[in-house]
mmCIF file of the C-alpha atoms, coordinates in Angstrom:
data_MODEL
# 
_entry.id   MODEL 
# 
loop_
_atom_site.group_PDB 
_atom_site.id 
_atom_site.type_symbol 
_atom_site.label_atom_id 
_atom_site.label_alt_id 
_atom_site.label_comp_id 
_atom_site.label_asym_id 
_atom_site.label_entity_id 
_atom_site.label_seq_id 
_atom_site.pdbx_PDB_ins_code 
_atom_site.Cartn_x 
_atom_site.Cartn_y 
_atom_site.Cartn_z 
_atom_site.occupancy 
_atom_site.B_iso_or_equiv 
_atom_site.pdbx_formal_charge 
_atom_site.auth_seq_id 
_atom_site.auth_comp_id 
_atom_site.auth_asym_id 
_atom_site.auth_atom_id 
_atom_site.pdbx_PDB_model_num 
ATOM 1   C CA . MET A 1 1   ? 11.723  5.842  18.229  1.00 0.00 ? 1   MET A CA 1 
ATOM 2   C CA . ALA A 1 2   ? 9.555   6.633  15.262  1.00 0.00 ? 2   ALA A CA 1 
ATOM 3   C CA . TYR A 1 3   ? 6.172   4.962  14.909  1.00 0.00 ? 3   TYR A CA 1 
ATOM 4   C CA . MET A 1 4   ? 3.685   5.333  12.114  1.00 0.00 ? 4   MET A CA 1 
ATOM 5   C CA . LEU A 1 5   ? -0.045  5.236  12.649  1.00 0.00 ? 5   LEU A CA 1 
ATOM 6   C CA . VAL A 1 6   ? -1.491  4.028  9.345   1.00 0.00 ? 6   VAL A CA 1 
ATOM 7   C CA . ILE A 1 7   ? -5.199  4.707  8.857   1.00 0.00 ? 7   ILE A CA 1 
ATOM 8   C CA . LEU A 1 8   ? -6.786  1.718  7.062   1.00 0.00 ? 8   LEU A CA 1 
ATOM 9   C CA . GLU A 1 9   ? -10.328 2.406  5.945   1.00 0.00 ? 9   GLU A CA 1 
ATOM 10  C CA . ASP A 1 10  ? -13.076 0.849  3.867   1.00 0.00 ? 10  ASP A CA 1 
ATOM 11  C CA . PRO A 1 11  ? -12.726 2.362  0.363   1.00 0.00 ? 11  PRO A CA 1 
ATOM 12  C CA . ALA A 1 12  ? -16.477 3.052  0.247   1.00 0.00 ? 12  ALA A CA 1 
ATOM 13  C CA . GLN A 1 13  ? -16.929 4.684  3.653   1.00 0.00 ? 13  GLN A CA 1 
ATOM 14  C CA . ARG A 1 14  ? -15.991 8.227  2.580   1.00 0.00 ? 14  ARG A CA 1 
ATOM 15  C CA . GLY A 1 15  ? -18.889 8.188  0.138   1.00 0.00 ? 15  GLY A CA 1 
ATOM 16  C CA . THR A 1 16  ? -21.343 7.549  2.971   1.00 0.00 ? 16  THR A CA 1 
ATOM 17  C CA . ARG A 1 17  ? -20.774 11.013 4.490   1.00 0.00 ? 17  ARG A CA 1 
ATOM 18  C CA . THR A 1 18  ? -22.199 14.341 3.467   1.00 0.00 ? 18  THR A CA 1 
ATOM 19  C CA . ARG A 1 19  ? -19.722 17.106 2.677   1.00 0.00 ? 19  ARG A CA 1 
ATOM 20  C CA . ALA A 1 20  ? -20.423 18.683 6.094   1.00 0.00 ? 20  ALA A CA 1 
ATOM 21  C CA . GLU A 1 21  ? -19.879 15.366 7.876   1.00 0.00 ? 21  GLU A CA 1 
ATOM 22  C CA . GLY A 1 22  ? -16.622 14.822 5.976   1.00 0.00 ? 22  GLY A CA 1 
ATOM 23  C CA . GLU A 1 23  ? -15.390 18.304 6.880   1.00 0.00 ? 23  GLU A CA 1 
ATOM 24  C CA . ALA A 1 24  ? -16.287 17.737 10.544  1.00 0.00 ? 24  ALA A CA 1 
ATOM 25  C CA . VAL A 1 25  ? -14.378 14.431 10.606  1.00 0.00 ? 25  VAL A CA 1 
ATOM 26  C CA . PHE A 1 26  ? -11.390 16.049 8.895   1.00 0.00 ? 26  PHE A CA 1 
ATOM 27  C CA . GLN A 1 27  ? -11.404 18.870 11.464  1.00 0.00 ? 27  GLN A CA 1 
ATOM 28  C CA . ARG A 1 28  ? -11.314 16.305 14.275  1.00 0.00 ? 28  ARG A CA 1 
ATOM 29  C CA . MET A 1 29  ? -8.233  14.775 12.657  1.00 0.00 ? 29  MET A CA 1 
ATOM 30  C CA . LEU A 1 30  ? -6.612  18.220 12.300  1.00 0.00 ? 30  LEU A CA 1 
ATOM 31  C CA . ASP A 1 31  ? -7.305  18.927 15.977  1.00 0.00 ? 31  ASP A CA 1 
ATOM 32  C CA . PHE A 1 32  ? -5.808  15.554 16.939  1.00 0.00 ? 32  PHE A CA 1 
ATOM 33  C CA . ALA A 1 33  ? -2.685  16.331 14.888  1.00 0.00 ? 33  ALA A CA 1 
ATOM 34  C CA . ASP A 1 34  ? -2.428  19.757 16.511  1.00 0.00 ? 34  ASP A CA 1 
ATOM 35  C CA . SER A 1 35  ? -2.569  18.198 19.984  1.00 0.00 ? 35  SER A CA 1 
ATOM 36  C CA . LEU A 1 36  ? 0.255   15.801 19.031  1.00 0.00 ? 36  LEU A CA 1 
ATOM 37  C CA . ARG A 1 37  ? 2.274   18.703 17.616  1.00 0.00 ? 37  ARG A CA 1 
ATOM 38  C CA . LYS A 1 38  ? 1.907   20.597 20.921  1.00 0.00 ? 38  LYS A CA 1 
ATOM 39  C CA . GLN A 1 39  ? 3.236   17.507 22.761  1.00 0.00 ? 39  GLN A CA 1 
ATOM 40  C CA . ASP A 1 40  ? 6.250   17.345 20.401  1.00 0.00 ? 40  ASP A CA 1 
ATOM 41  C CA . LYS A 1 41  ? 5.135   13.873 19.279  1.00 0.00 ? 41  LYS A CA 1 
ATOM 42  C CA . LEU A 1 42  ? 4.229   14.618 15.673  1.00 0.00 ? 42  LEU A CA 1 
ATOM 43  C CA . LEU A 1 43  ? 6.927   14.256 13.000  1.00 0.00 ? 43  LEU A CA 1 
ATOM 44  C CA . ALA A 1 44  ? 4.624   14.251 9.950   1.00 0.00 ? 44  ALA A CA 1 
ATOM 45  C CA . VAL A 1 45  ? 0.972   13.820 9.050   1.00 0.00 ? 45  VAL A CA 1 
ATOM 46  C CA . GLU A 1 46  ? -0.966  13.564 5.795   1.00 0.00 ? 46  GLU A CA 1 
ATOM 47  C CA . SER A 1 47  ? -4.418  12.646 4.652   1.00 0.00 ? 47  SER A CA 1 
ATOM 48  C CA . LEU A 1 48  ? -4.535  10.764 1.355   1.00 0.00 ? 48  LEU A CA 1 
ATOM 49  C CA . ALA A 1 49  ? -7.048  11.160 -1.446  1.00 0.00 ? 49  ALA A CA 1 
ATOM 50  C CA . SER A 1 50  ? -9.213  8.181  -2.345  1.00 0.00 ? 50  SER A CA 1 
ATOM 51  C CA . GLN A 1 51  ? -7.999  5.427  -4.644  1.00 0.00 ? 51  GLN A CA 1 
ATOM 52  C CA . GLN A 1 52  ? -9.954  6.812  -7.607  1.00 0.00 ? 52  GLN A CA 1 
ATOM 53  C CA . LYS A 1 53  ? -6.850  8.492  -9.081  1.00 0.00 ? 53  LYS A CA 1 
ATOM 54  C CA . ALA A 1 54  ? -4.210  6.243  -7.530  1.00 0.00 ? 54  ALA A CA 1 
ATOM 55  C CA . ALA A 1 55  ? -1.775  4.034  -9.429  1.00 0.00 ? 55  ALA A CA 1 
ATOM 56  C CA . ARG A 1 56  ? 0.058   0.862  -8.487  1.00 0.00 ? 56  ARG A CA 1 
ATOM 57  C CA . VAL A 1 57  ? 3.458   0.280  -10.083 1.00 0.00 ? 57  VAL A CA 1 
ATOM 58  C CA . ARG A 1 58  ? 5.341   -3.010 -10.290 1.00 0.00 ? 58  ARG A CA 1 
ATOM 59  C CA . VAL A 1 59  ? 8.562   -3.927 -12.050 1.00 0.00 ? 59  VAL A CA 1 
ATOM 60  C CA . ARG A 1 60  ? 9.079   -7.630 -12.711 1.00 0.00 ? 60  ARG A CA 1 
ATOM 61  C CA . GLY A 1 61  ? 11.826  -8.968 -14.936 1.00 0.00 ? 61  GLY A CA 1 
ATOM 62  C CA . GLY A 1 62  ? 12.646  -5.441 -16.057 1.00 0.00 ? 62  GLY A CA 1 
ATOM 63  C CA . GLN A 1 63  ? 9.075   -4.822 -17.250 1.00 0.00 ? 63  GLN A CA 1 
ATOM 64  C CA . SER A 1 64  ? 6.937   -2.244 -15.508 1.00 0.00 ? 64  SER A CA 1 
ATOM 65  C CA . GLN A 1 65  ? 3.215   -2.517 -15.035 1.00 0.00 ? 65  GLN A CA 1 
ATOM 66  C CA . VAL A 1 66  ? 0.967   0.364  -13.987 1.00 0.00 ? 66  VAL A CA 1 
ATOM 67  C CA . LEU A 1 67  ? -2.511  -0.340 -12.676 1.00 0.00 ? 67  LEU A CA 1 
ATOM 68  C CA . ASP A 1 68  ? -4.757  2.704  -12.363 1.00 0.00 ? 68  ASP A CA 1 
ATOM 69  C CA . GLY A 1 69  ? -7.338  2.957  -9.571  1.00 0.00 ? 69  GLY A CA 1 
ATOM 70  C CA . PRO A 1 70  ? -9.879  2.482  -8.310  1.00 0.00 ? 70  PRO A CA 1 
ATOM 71  C CA . PHE A 1 71  ? -8.944  -0.989 -7.149  1.00 0.00 ? 71  PHE A CA 1 
ATOM 72  C CA . ALA A 1 72  ? -12.107 -3.092 -6.901  1.00 0.00 ? 72  ALA A CA 1 
ATOM 73  C CA . GLU A 1 73  ? -10.306 -5.920 -5.134  1.00 0.00 ? 73  GLU A CA 1 
ATOM 74  C CA . ALA A 1 74  ? -9.154  -3.642 -2.291  1.00 0.00 ? 74  ALA A CA 1 
ATOM 75  C CA . LYS A 1 75  ? -10.839 -4.378 1.024   1.00 0.00 ? 75  LYS A CA 1 
ATOM 76  C CA . GLU A 1 76  ? -9.053  -1.456 2.699   1.00 0.00 ? 76  GLU A CA 1 
ATOM 77  C CA . MET A 1 77  ? -7.252  1.644  1.556   1.00 0.00 ? 77  MET A CA 1 
ATOM 78  C CA . ILE A 1 78  ? -4.674  3.768  3.323   1.00 0.00 ? 78  ILE A CA 1 
ATOM 79  C CA . GLY A 1 79  ? -6.487  6.958  4.208   1.00 0.00 ? 79  GLY A CA 1 
ATOM 80  C CA . GLY A 1 80  ? -3.570  8.754  5.810   1.00 0.00 ? 80  GLY A CA 1 
ATOM 81  C CA . PHE A 1 81  ? -0.849  8.519  8.403   1.00 0.00 ? 81  PHE A CA 1 
ATOM 82  C CA . PHE A 1 82  ? 0.732   10.100 11.454  1.00 0.00 ? 82  PHE A CA 1 
ATOM 83  C CA . LEU A 1 83  ? 4.486   9.727  11.961  1.00 0.00 ? 83  LEU A CA 1 
ATOM 84  C CA . LEU A 1 84  ? 5.222   9.983  15.665  1.00 0.00 ? 84  LEU A CA 1 
ATOM 85  C CA . ASP A 1 85  ? 8.198   10.240 17.986  1.00 0.00 ? 85  ASP A CA 1 
ATOM 86  C CA . CYS A 1 86  ? 7.387   7.886  20.881  1.00 0.00 ? 86  CYS A CA 1 
ATOM 87  C CA . ALA A 1 87  ? 9.410   6.348  23.680  1.00 0.00 ? 87  ALA A CA 1 
ATOM 88  C CA . SER A 1 88  ? 7.764   2.940  23.241  1.00 0.00 ? 88  SER A CA 1 
ATOM 89  C CA . ARG A 1 89  ? 5.236   0.846  21.351  1.00 0.00 ? 89  ARG A CA 1 
ATOM 90  C CA . GLU A 1 90  ? 2.912   1.219  24.322  1.00 0.00 ? 90  GLU A CA 1 
ATOM 91  C CA . GLU A 1 91  ? 2.987   4.995  24.001  1.00 0.00 ? 91  GLU A CA 1 
ATOM 92  C CA . ALA A 1 92  ? 2.263   4.775  20.265  1.00 0.00 ? 92  ALA A CA 1 
ATOM 93  C CA . VAL A 1 93  ? -0.664  2.401  20.910  1.00 0.00 ? 93  VAL A CA 1 
ATOM 94  C CA . ALA A 1 94  ? -2.039  4.742  23.568  1.00 0.00 ? 94  ALA A CA 1 
ATOM 95  C CA . ILE A 1 95  ? -1.949  7.591  21.048  1.00 0.00 ? 95  ILE A CA 1 
ATOM 96  C CA . ALA A 1 96  ? -3.622  5.384  18.414  1.00 0.00 ? 96  ALA A CA 1 
ATOM 97  C CA . ARG A 1 97  ? -6.451  4.707  20.852  1.00 0.00 ? 97  ARG A CA 1 
ATOM 98  C CA . ARG A 1 98  ? -7.122  8.462  21.014  1.00 0.00 ? 98  ARG A CA 1 
ATOM 99  C CA . CYS A 1 99  ? -7.061  8.884  17.230  1.00 0.00 ? 99  CYS A CA 1 
ATOM 100 C CA . PRO A 1 100 ? -10.531 9.859  15.960  1.00 0.00 ? 100 PRO A CA 1 
ATOM 101 C CA . ALA A 1 101 ? -10.086 7.600  12.909  1.00 0.00 ? 101 ALA A CA 1 
ATOM 102 C CA . ALA A 1 102 ? -10.152 4.550  15.197  1.00 0.00 ? 102 ALA A CA 1 
ATOM 103 C CA . GLU A 1 103 ? -13.931 5.153  15.371  1.00 0.00 ? 103 GLU A CA 1 
ATOM 104 C CA . TRP A 1 104 ? -14.476 4.436  11.631  1.00 0.00 ? 104 TRP A CA 1 
ATOM 105 C CA . ALA A 1 105 ? -11.242 2.792  10.481  1.00 0.00 ? 105 ALA A CA 1 
ATOM 106 C CA . THR A 1 106 ? -8.389  0.650  11.761  1.00 0.00 ? 106 THR A CA 1 
ATOM 107 C CA . VAL A 1 107 ? -5.299  2.415  13.044  1.00 0.00 ? 107 VAL A CA 1 
ATOM 108 C CA . GLU A 1 108 ? -2.257  0.220  12.494  1.00 0.00 ? 108 GLU A CA 1 
ATOM 109 C CA . VAL A 1 109 ? 0.781   0.993  14.680  1.00 0.00 ? 109 VAL A CA 1 
ATOM 110 C CA . ARG A 1 110 ? 4.146   0.287  13.060  1.00 0.00 ? 110 ARG A CA 1 
ATOM 111 C CA . GLU A 1 111 ? 7.651   1.032  14.291  1.00 0.00 ? 111 GLU A CA 1 
ATOM 112 C CA . THR A 1 112 ? 9.955   2.310  11.582  1.00 0.00 ? 112 THR A CA 1 
ATOM 113 C CA . ALA A 1 113 ? 12.924  0.030  10.876  1.00 0.00 ? 113 ALA A CA 1 
ATOM 114 C CA . PRO A 1 114 ? 15.111  -1.113 7.984   1.00 0.00 ? 114 PRO A CA 1 
ATOM 115 C CA . CYS A 1 115 ? 13.291  -3.564 5.691   1.00 0.00 ? 115 CYS A CA 1 
ATOM 116 C CA . TYR A 1 116 ? 15.760  -6.363 6.487   1.00 0.00 ? 116 TYR A CA 1 
ATOM 117 C CA . LEU A 1 117 ? 14.738  -6.508 10.158  1.00 0.00 ? 117 LEU A CA 1 
# 
């Protein structure tokens, strides 16, 4: 089964680190991804840029609306994700517990499934 670990972080927390601290944290995440790859658990992984240049798109009644970031009302932003191949939810949660991002963010564990389930 595929599970996604979604990294939910405070939009302001990246700005609290020095460049060296940010690079060290990113390297920890790369090392974590590499360990998952070696276990044949990793399907995909990406880090996402901050919300500064993001856009939100909605279409209602045939009219589209685009809202450019940053999004002041956001309490959390998606900082990245890991897509995993796990035998169970318990295995995915165990992996999430080892994720370095769990130290400064929330790691949400979601099974992939059709949107109607």
